[in-house]
C-alpha positions, -999 to 999 in steps of 0.1 A, spaced: 827 51 109 808 25 129 772 31 133 756 18 165 719 11 167 701 7 200 676 -19 188 679 -40 157 654 -63 142 672 -95 149 668 -90 187 630 -89 184 611 -121 188 575 -134 187 570 -142 224 537 -161 221 552 -186 196 583 -192 218 562 -196 250 537 -220 233 564 -242 217 584 -243 248 555 -254 269 544 -281 244 579 -296 242 584 -294 280 550 -311 287 557 -339 263 591 -345 279 580 -343 315 544 -355 315 541 -389 331 526 -412 305 509 -441 322 501 -471 301 467 -480 314 453 -514 306 418 -526 314 415 -543 348 415 -581 346 382 -591 360 387 -628 357 418 -628 379 400 -606 405 370 -630 406 392 -661 410 413 -644 436 383 -635 456 369 -671 453 402 -686 464 403 -663 494 367 -672 503 376 -709 502 407 -703 523 389 -682 548 361 -708 550 387 -735 556 402 -715 585 368 -708 599 359 -746 598 392 -754 615 384 -729 642 350 -745 647 367 -779 650 392 -766 675 364 -751 696 346 -785 697 379 -802 707 384 -777 736 415 -760 720 420 -723 715 408 -713 680 421 -677 681 448 -683 655 422 -697 630 398 -669 636 426 -644 630 436 -661 598 400 -662 586 396 -624 593 429 -618 576 415 -635 545 385 -612 547 409 -582 547 427 -596 517 394 -600 499 385 -563 507 420 -553 494 416 -572 461 382 -557 455 394 -521 463 424 -525 440 401 -537 412 377 -508 417 406 -483 417 421 -497 385 386 -497 369 381 -461 379 416 -452 365 409 -469 333 376 -451 328 392 -418 335 420 -425 311 395 -435 284 374 -404 289 403 -382 280 410 -365 313 447 -362 304 439 -336 277 419 -316 303 449 -318 327 472 -306 300 449 -277 291 446 -267 328 484 -267 331 488 -248 299 464 -221 311 482 -218 344 516 -215 326 502 -188 302 486 -169 331 519 -170 349 536 -154 319 507 -130 312 504 -146 278 474 -126 266 489 -92 274 522 -99 254 527 -80 222 532 -97 188 569 -85 187 590 -80 218 626 -74 226 642 -106 236 658 -91 267 625 -80 282 611 -115 280 644 -129 293 642 -107 324 606 -118 330 615 -155 326 646 -154 347 626 -139 376 600 -167 374 626 -195 372 637 -191 408 601 -193 421 591 -225 403 584 -259 419 565 -275 391 590 -295 370 571 -290 337 569 -252 342 606 -251 352 616 -271 321 595 -248 298 610 -217 314 645 -231 309 638 -238 273 625 -203 268 656 -189 286 678 -210 263 660 -197 231 663 -161 243 699 -164 251 705 -177 216 687 -146 203 705 -122 226 739 -138 220 741 -147 183 767 -170 171 789 -143 155 826 -144 164 826 -110 181 797 -120 204 814 -152 214 846 -134 222 829 -109 245 806 -133 263 
């Protein structure tokens, strides 16, 4: 006679371990890793100096055209354009300096921790029991998958779903034939 059990031990999982490992692997796969190098100050200084010289040349040409009774509008426009390029070079240097300082201060770890907290809060990580039936967590995860827009969260939820489907559908021949 075949004995049927409603719940067996092999369908029970440790949800906290699965959620944590899925988030870590999803974050490492989807997080954008930017290779930040220190800004090149020498190039910035020489770029600004060359633009100052070029703008000065345009300004002097405009002065010469004014004394020769010609229209210097083109030269004044080019001189002001050089001023704009100087401002652009300085702003890009300041932005890359700020990015480098943020990167060196370890703000990426803080961002990961914030994202991890949000993910755990979404799954109510603290209220999960030590052992849980895999189907209960699968229902919860499948409901959250449809609502996700964050790619890291979606990847982690998919990994959790895959792990849970492996638990719920073991590799036995009978389970493969019925599914």
